[in-house]
Every structure is written in C-alpha cells, then in structure tokens.
matplotlib code that plots the C-alpha trace (Angstrom):
import matplotlib.pyplot as plt

x = [12.7, 11.3, 10.8, 8.4, 7.2, 3.5, 0.7, -2.4, -4.9, -2.5, 0.2, 3.5, 5.3, 8.0, 8.0, 8.5, 6.3, 4.7, 2.0, -1.3, 0.3, 2.9, 4.8, 5.2, 8.8, 9.2, 7.6, 10.4, 13.2, 12.5, 16.0, 15.5, 12.5, 12.7, 14.2, 17.0, 18.2, 17.9, 20.3, 22.5, 23.0, 23.3, 20.2, 18.4, 19.7, 18.4, 15.0, 15.0, 15.7, 13.1, 10.4, 10.9, 7.8, 5.9, 2.2, 0.7, 0.1, -1.7, -3.4, -2.7, -6.3, -5.5, -2.1, -1.1, 2.4, 4.9, 8.2, 10.5, 13.1, 10.9, 13.6, 16.6, 19.3, 19.6, 17.9, 20.0, 18.7, 20.7, 19.3, 19.9, 21.4, 20.2, 21.6, 18.1, 17.2, 20.1, 19.1, 15.6, 17.1, 17.9, 20.6, 23.3, 25.5, 27.1, 26.3, 27.5, 30.9, 29.6, 26.2, 23.6, 22.4, 19.6, 18.2, 14.7, 12.9, 11.1, 7.8, 7.8, 7.1, 4.3, 4.4, 3.0, -0.7, -1.1, -2.0, 0.4, -0.9, -1.1, -0.8, -3.2, -0.6, 0.4, -1.1, 2.4, 2.8, 5.1, 6.3, 9.8, 10.5, 13.8, 15.8, 16.8, 19.9, 19.6, 23.0, 24.0, 27.5, 29.0, 31.7, 33.5, 35.8, 34.4, 36.4, 34.4, 35.5, 34.1, 31.1, 28.5, 29.7, 28.0, 24.6, 22.0, 19.0, 17.4, 13.7, 11.9, 10.7, 8.4, 10.3, 7.4, 8.2, 6.2, 7.9, 7.1, 8.5, 11.8, 12.5, 11.4, 15.0, 18.2, 20.1, 18.4, 15.5, 14.8, 11.3, 9.9, 11.4, 10.0, 6.2, 4.8, 3.6, 4.5, 6.5, 6.5, 9.1, 8.5, 6.7, 9.5, 13.2, 15.0, 18.1, 21.2, 23.6, 25.2, 26.2, 24.1, 21.0, 21.8, 22.7, 20.4, 17.5, 14.5, 12.9, 9.4, 6.9, 3.2, 0.4, -3.1, -1.5, 0.1, 4.0, 5.7, 9.2, 11.5, 15.2, 17.8, 20.2, 23.1, 22.6, 23.0, 25.4, 26.8, 26.8, 25.7, 29.2, 30.3, 27.4, 28.3, 32.0, 31.1, 28.7, 30.9, 33.6, 31.9, 29.5, 29.8, 27.1, 25.5, 23.1, 19.7, 20.7, 18.6, 20.1, 17.4, 19.5, 17.9, 14.9, 14.7, 13.4, 9.5, 8.6, 5.3, 7.1, 8.8, 5.5, 3.9, 1.7, 2.9, 1.0, 0.8, -0.7, -4.1, -6.6, -7.6, -4.4, -2.6, 1.4, 3.2, 7.0, 8.3, 11.8, 12.9, 14.0, 12.3, 8.5, 5.9, 5.4, 1.8, 0.1, -2.9, -3.1, -5.3, -5.8, -4.8, -7.5]
y = [120.0, 116.8, 116.5, 114.1, 113.1, 113.2, 113.3, 115.7, 115.1, 112.9, 115.6, 114.7, 117.2, 117.2, 119.6, 120.4, 118.7, 121.0, 121.0, 120.4, 119.7, 120.2, 123.1, 122.3, 123.2, 121.2, 123.8, 126.4, 123.9, 122.6, 121.4, 119.2, 117.3, 114.7, 114.5, 112.4, 115.3, 117.5, 115.0, 114.9, 118.6, 118.9, 120.7, 119.8, 122.8, 124.9, 123.3, 124.1, 127.8, 128.0, 126.6, 129.1, 131.5, 129.8, 128.9, 125.3, 124.6, 121.2, 120.2, 116.6, 115.2, 116.1, 114.4, 110.8, 110.0, 108.3, 106.7, 109.7, 108.6, 107.6, 106.3, 105.2, 103.6, 100.9, 99.6, 97.3, 95.6, 94.0, 90.9, 89.5, 92.7, 92.4, 89.9, 88.5, 88.4, 86.0, 83.9, 83.4, 81.2, 78.5, 77.1, 77.0, 79.5, 82.7, 86.2, 86.3, 87.6, 89.7, 91.1, 89.2, 91.4, 91.3, 93.8, 95.3, 97.3, 100.5, 99.2, 96.8, 99.7, 102.1, 105.4, 106.4, 105.9, 103.6, 100.1, 97.2, 94.3, 90.8, 88.8, 86.2, 83.4, 83.3, 83.8, 84.6, 88.3, 89.5, 92.9, 94.1, 97.5, 99.0, 102.2, 103.4, 105.4, 107.6, 108.2, 111.6, 111.4, 109.2, 106.7, 103.4, 101.9, 104.2, 104.2, 103.6, 106.8, 108.6, 106.5, 108.6, 111.7, 109.9, 109.9, 112.6, 111.5, 108.8, 107.4, 104.2, 101.0, 98.1, 95.8, 93.4, 89.9, 87.0, 84.2, 81.0, 82.5, 83.5, 79.8, 79.1, 78.6, 77.0, 79.9, 83.3, 85.4, 87.7, 86.4, 86.7, 90.2, 91.7, 91.2, 94.6, 96.9, 94.5, 96.9, 100.6, 103.4, 106.8, 108.9, 111.5, 111.8, 113.7, 115.4, 113.9, 116.3, 114.4, 111.0, 111.4, 111.0, 107.3, 106.6, 105.2, 105.0, 103.1, 101.2, 99.9, 97.9, 97.7, 95.7, 96.9, 98.6, 95.5, 95.9, 93.2, 94.6, 96.6, 97.3, 99.9, 100.8, 100.6, 97.0, 96.3, 93.5, 95.6, 99.4, 102.0, 103.0, 99.4, 98.7, 101.7, 100.5, 96.8, 97.6, 100.1, 97.5, 95.9, 98.7, 102.4, 104.1, 107.1, 109.9, 108.7, 105.0, 103.4, 101.1, 99.4, 98.3, 95.3, 94.4, 93.4, 90.2, 89.7, 89.3, 87.4, 84.3, 83.8, 83.3, 79.9, 79.8, 82.6, 85.9, 86.7, 90.0, 90.0, 92.5, 95.2, 95.1, 98.3, 98.3, 101.1, 101.5, 104.2, 105.4, 108.2, 111.2, 109.9, 109.5, 106.9, 105.0, 103.7, 101.4, 99.1, 95.8, 95.0, 91.7, 91.5, 91.8]
z = [-18.8, -20.5, -24.2, -26.0, -29.5, -30.0, -32.5, -32.6, -35.4, -37.1, -37.3, -35.3, -33.2, -30.7, -27.7, -24.0, -21.4, -19.1, -16.5, -18.4, -21.8, -24.3, -25.9, -29.5, -30.6, -33.9, -36.1, -35.1, -36.1, -39.6, -40.0, -36.9, -38.1, -35.0, -31.6, -33.4, -35.3, -32.3, -30.4, -33.4, -33.3, -29.6, -29.5, -26.3, -24.5, -27.4, -27.0, -23.4, -24.0, -26.7, -24.4, -21.6, -20.9, -23.7, -23.4, -23.9, -27.3, -27.1, -23.9, -22.5, -23.4, -27.1, -27.6, -28.4, -27.4, -29.8, -28.8, -28.3, -30.8, -33.8, -36.1, -34.2, -36.1, -33.4, -30.5, -28.5, -25.3, -22.3, -20.8, -17.2, -15.6, -12.0, -9.5, -8.5, -12.2, -12.8, -9.9, -11.4, -14.1, -11.4, -13.4, -10.7, -12.6, -11.4, -12.9, -16.5, -17.3, -20.3, -21.1, -23.0, -25.8, -28.5, -31.1, -31.4, -34.1, -33.4, -34.6, -31.7, -29.4, -28.7, -26.9, -23.5, -23.1, -26.1, -26.0, -26.1, -28.3, -27.1, -30.2, -31.4, -31.6, -27.8, -24.5, -23.0, -23.2, -20.3, -19.0, -18.2, -16.8, -17.7, -17.8, -21.1, -22.4, -25.5, -27.1, -28.0, -29.4, -31.9, -30.7, -31.1, -28.5, -25.9, -22.6, -19.4, -17.9, -21.1, -21.6, -20.0, -22.0, -24.9, -23.2, -24.4, -22.4, -20.4, -20.5, -19.7, -21.3, -20.8, -22.9, -23.5, -24.5, -26.0, -23.8, -25.7, -28.9, -27.1, -27.2, -30.8, -31.9, -30.6, -29.3, -30.2, -28.7, -31.7, -32.5, -28.9, -28.6, -31.8, -32.0, -33.3, -30.7, -28.0, -25.8, -24.9, -24.7, -23.1, -21.9, -22.7, -22.7, -19.7, -20.8, -19.2, -17.4, -14.6, -13.7, -10.5, -12.6, -13.2, -9.4, -6.9, -9.6, -8.0, -10.8, -10.1, -12.4, -11.3, -13.1, -12.3, -9.3, -7.9, -7.5, -9.5, -9.9, -7.8, -7.7, -7.9, -10.7, -8.2, -8.0, -11.8, -12.8, -15.7, -15.1, -17.5, -18.3, -18.9, -21.2, -23.6, -23.4, -24.2, -27.1, -28.7, -28.9, -31.9, -33.2, -33.7, -31.5, -33.1, -31.8, -31.3, -30.6, -27.9, -25.2, -23.1, -19.9, -18.3, -16.1, -12.3, -11.0, -11.0, -14.7, -15.0, -16.2, -12.9, -11.0, -10.2, -12.1, -14.5, -14.6, -18.3, -19.4, -20.7, -22.4, -20.0, -17.8, -17.0, -16.8, -15.2, -15.2, -12.9, -12.1, -9.9, -11.7, -15.0, -14.4, -15.2, -18.4, -18.5, -21.1, -21.2, -23.1, -26.0, -27.9, -31.6, -34.0]

ax = plt.figure().add_subplot(projection="3d")
ax.plot(x, y, z, "-o")
ax.set_aspect("equal")
plt.show()
C-alpha cells in the first residue's frame, strides 16, 4: 500500500492511494494529524488495515498532492553519491571518503503534480532525481547493521537546484538549494519492510519525455545503511526525518551548453518499486 498527503477544497488529508483515487484515513486517527505522527507511532501497518475493503473517498482529478511529510524536523541531502556524478566534476579527484551533506527546508518542495517554480533571479533551475528515505525510529550512533531498521518508508525527490546560487559563497550551497518551491517530493511514501526494496533500484529522470538520468542504487558510493550511520554520528535522527540520497549523472548543468529547466517543461523522476514523481515548471510571478 502507498500513503500520500493531499488537499481537497483546501482541506488536508492523508490516506491510501488506490486505483482511481485516495481513501482518506486521517479523519479516523485524530491523534495522528499527519503522516509524521503516524510514523512516530509505528502506524503505517494500522493504516494499511484500516484501508482494506474501503471505497475511494476522493477521485484523482479532485486531489492536490502535498509533500508526504509536511513538517519534518530535518531534511538532509547527500551530494555526489554516484560514481559518474563524481567524474562530472572533472577535478581529477577520486570519489570522496565521506558524504557531502546539506540541509533543505520543507517549503522548498512541492508535491506530485504541482508546479516547480523557476525564480525571477536566475535562469539556472536544474533537476536532480533521487531516492528518499523517511526515518521511522529515533536513533543516534546507529550501527550500519541496524541502520535500515530505522527506515519507515521510501519515496522520490526532484531535488531542484539554482546552479548559479550554489556558488554564491565560498564553501556552502545553502542558497542554491533552498529557493521556495524549487523541488518536489512524492508522490507518496511506500512502507519499508525489507532491505530488498532498496537493492537494484533503477532510478530515471526524464525532461519532456527525454531521458536525462539513469543509474542504479547498487552503484551508490555511499550505501543507504552507511548514510544513516554517518548522519547519526553527529545528529539524532527522529521519526519523519527525510534523507535525500543523491542524484546520478546527467543533470542539466553538465550538458554543453547546459540544459536549464524553463516554463512549461515537465520533469519525471521514476524508480522501480516506488512510482513516478511528475511536475511541470512555472516562472515566478
């Protein structure tokens, strides 16, 4: 079963995605107002049971998707995590010994089917398709062999970047990674039950139907368990935290000339076993 956060007539729900629409479940669980509280209480299996043999409450054409975890405590992103991506930098350096990390804010993302915004101040809006981990269990100094026990669900991100603003300062990328509504997360979360769900995941990004990125999670420089282990060395991970795990080669900045996103473009991020995250691009007004 897949679970999503969505709006209908300005009212927000979470529920189970099924053929043709959504089964609203949030009205039945007032003590769990968002999917974050569901995850904090190990409630995804409870939602699954509650959704069985239930009719659709909201048809697809009526819903507007939100990011699945609307108020995460942390969104932590991993940079340069595929071998060919490291080679794109053409700096003659081997793959890094430790992950490059940065933070994003929830309002920099939109949900599936919503428009990503290209800001007035830059023409360099870029796409980055990535697999996302949703943390389900609190932990600090998490051992690698126990790391995946702390994952509640997986989803997808287009971790949109304003490339010229990434280089505004001497050593950080915060500005270029945090323009409002510049990226997307979704469309839903898939409960995580087995390490096999993160093995051999084919990750593809398309722009207007043209394939731009393709790679496999088995080729990641830093594995999912290592990422959790490493991050938890310096911060306590809590339920609902979002970890965006890195993008393959083929982002628009790496073409000659670069292929920046423009108004009207459609970006699709697809991963086997998760689904397709699809968003169009609009200019900021």
